C-alpha positions as CSV (number, residue, x, y, z in Angstrom):
1,M,4.1,-7.5,-9.6
2,L,6.9,-10.1,-9.0
3,C,9.8,-7.8,-9.2
4,Q,8.4,-5.6,-6.6
5,I,7.9,-8.7,-4.4
6,E,11.7,-9.7,-4.9
7,E,12.7,-6.0,-4.1
8,A,10.6,-6.3,-1.0
9,L,12.4,-9.8,-0.1
10,K,15.9,-8.0,-0.5
11,G,14.8,-5.8,2.3
12,N,13.7,-2.7,0.4
13,E,10.5,-1.0,1.0
14,V,8.1,-1.0,-1.9
15,I,5.4,1.9,-2.7
16,L,2.6,0.4,-4.7
17,V,0.6,3.7,-6.7
18,K,-2.5,4.0,-8.3
19,A,-2.9,7.1,-10.7
20,G,0.3,8.6,-9.4
21,K,-1.0,8.4,-5.7
22,P,0.4,5.9,-3.3
23,V,-2.0,3.2,-1.9
24,A,0.1,0.5,-0.2
25,R,3.2,-0.4,1.0
26,L,4.9,-3.7,0.6
27,V,7.6,-4.9,2.8
28,A,9.0,-8.2,3.6
29,Y,7.0,-10.3,6.2
30,R,9.4,-10.9,9.1
31,G,7.0,-13.0,11.6
32,P,6.8,-12.2,15.0
33,S,9.7,-11.0,17.0
34,R,9.7,-13.8,19.1
35,P,7.6,-17.0,19.5
36,R,4.2,-16.6,21.5
37,R,4.5,-18.7,24.9
38,P,1.1,-19.8,26.0
39,G,0.1,-19.4,29.5
40,C,2.5,-16.9,29.9
41,M,0.0,-14.9,32.1
42,A,-1.0,-17.8,33.8
43,D,-2.4,-16.8,37.5
44,E,-2.4,-13.2,36.5
45,I,-5.6,-13.0,34.9
46,S,-8.9,-14.5,36.5
47,I,-12.2,-14.4,34.8
48,A,-15.3,-13.6,37.1
49,A,-17.8,-16.2,38.2
50,D,-20.8,-14.4,36.6
51,F,-18.9,-13.9,33.3
52,G,-20.5,-15.2,30.4
53,L,-24.2,-15.2,32.2
54,I,-26.8,-13.0,30.5
55,P,-28.5,-10.4,32.4
56,D,-31.9,-11.3,33.1
57,D,-33.7,-8.7,31.5
58,I,-31.6,-9.4,27.9
59,A,-32.1,-13.4,28.8
60,K,-36.0,-12.9,29.1
61,K,-36.1,-11.0,25.7
62,F,-34.3,-14.3,24.1
63,G,-36.7,-16.8,25.7
64,I,-33.8,-17.8,28.5
65,N,-34.6,-18.3,32.1
66,N,-31.3,-18.0,34.0
67,E,-32.8,-19.7,37.3
68,T,-34.7,-22.5,35.6
69,D,-32.1,-23.4,32.6
70,A,-30.9,-26.7,34.1
71,T,-28.9,-27.6,30.7
72,A,-26.7,-24.5,31.2
73,A,-22.9,-25.7,31.2
74,R,-20.0,-23.9,32.3
75,H,-16.6,-24.4,30.4
76,P,-14.2,-25.6,33.2
77,R,-11.2,-23.6,31.7
78,T,-12.7,-20.4,30.5
79,G,-16.0,-20.3,32.8
80,L,-18.1,-19.5,29.7
81,V,-21.6,-20.5,29.7
82,A,-23.3,-22.6,26.9
83,R,-26.8,-23.3,27.3
84,G,-28.3,-26.7,25.9
85,Q,-24.5,-28.1,25.4
86,S,-21.9,-29.7,27.6
87,F,-18.2,-29.2,27.4
88,T,-15.8,-31.7,26.9
89,G,-12.1,-31.3,27.5
């Protein structure tokens, strides 16, 4: 297997076979084409105010009361709701 890896590192495509049938293609990993830029979609995507809230009918099945659950905390960045927790940031 080591020589197949060396071939892939040279830029060659290696086909791995089992019982004479191809099962995998081995190529050198080159990483992402460009580094990821966090925040590049800032101000282009928004999260709805009610995102993360559980609909009342489903919440009831899990014993959650959306209106009286005073321990619900909303994450300041994502807006996700965590009940019985607080978010620190």
